[in-house]
C-alpha positions in Angstrom: 7.4 123.0 146.2 8.3 119.7 147.8 9.1 119.6 151.6 11.7 116.8 151.0 13.6 118.9 148.5 13.3 122.0 150.7 14.8 120.1 153.7 17.6 118.7 151.5 18.7 122.0 150.2 17.9 124.5 153.0 18.4 122.1 156.0 15.9 123.9 158.3 15.4 123.1 161.9 13.3 119.9 162.2 10.5 121.7 163.9 9.8 123.9 160.8 7.4 122.9 158.0 7.5 124.2 154.5 3.8 125.2 154.4 4.1 127.2 157.6 7.2 129.0 156.2 5.5 129.8 152.9 2.4 131.1 154.7 4.6 133.2 157.0 6.4 134.7 154.0 3.0 135.7 152.4 1.7 137.2 155.7 4.9 139.2 156.2 4.9 140.3 152.6 1.4 141.6 152.9 2.1 143.6 156.0 5.6 144.9 155.2 5.8 148.1 153.1 9.5 147.9 152.2 11.1 146.0 149.3 11.4 142.2 149.8 13.7 139.9 147.8 13.5 136.1 147.5 16.3 134.0 146.2 16.0 130.5 144.8 19.0 128.2 144.3 18.6 125.5 141.7 20.7 122.4 142.3 21.3 120.2 139.2 19.5 116.9 139.7 17.8 117.9 142.9 15.3 120.8 142.2 15.9 121.7 138.5 13.2 119.5 136.9 10.2 121.0 135.2 7.7 120.1 137.9 9.7 121.8 140.7 10.3 124.9 138.6 6.5 125.1 137.9 5.8 124.9 141.6 8.3 127.7 142.4 6.9 129.8 139.5 3.3 129.3 140.8 4.3 130.5 144.3 6.1 133.5 143.0 3.2 134.3 140.6 1.0 134.3 143.7 3.4 136.7 145.4 3.6 139.0 142.3 3.9 142.6 143.3 5.0 141.8 146.8 8.5 140.6 146.3 11.5 140.8 143.9 12.9 137.4 143.0 16.4 136.2 142.0 17.4 132.7 140.9 20.9 131.3 141.3 22.3 128.5 139.1 25.5 127.4 140.7 28.0 125.6 138.4 
């Protein structure tokens, strides 16, 4: 996943970095025993290209078994 795309879509606080957020998600998922759900919003022309989708799929594959995932495709 690309930090520039993440910043454009999610508009996080400037002190946050994508790698730290992803690492935190993994650490929390490993420790938490309840059900976790992620949600990905695809925005046409911003993060819907094959390379970005492959990055998202790779991260989610790494999380396999830890989280439930949903993808939104707004009109």
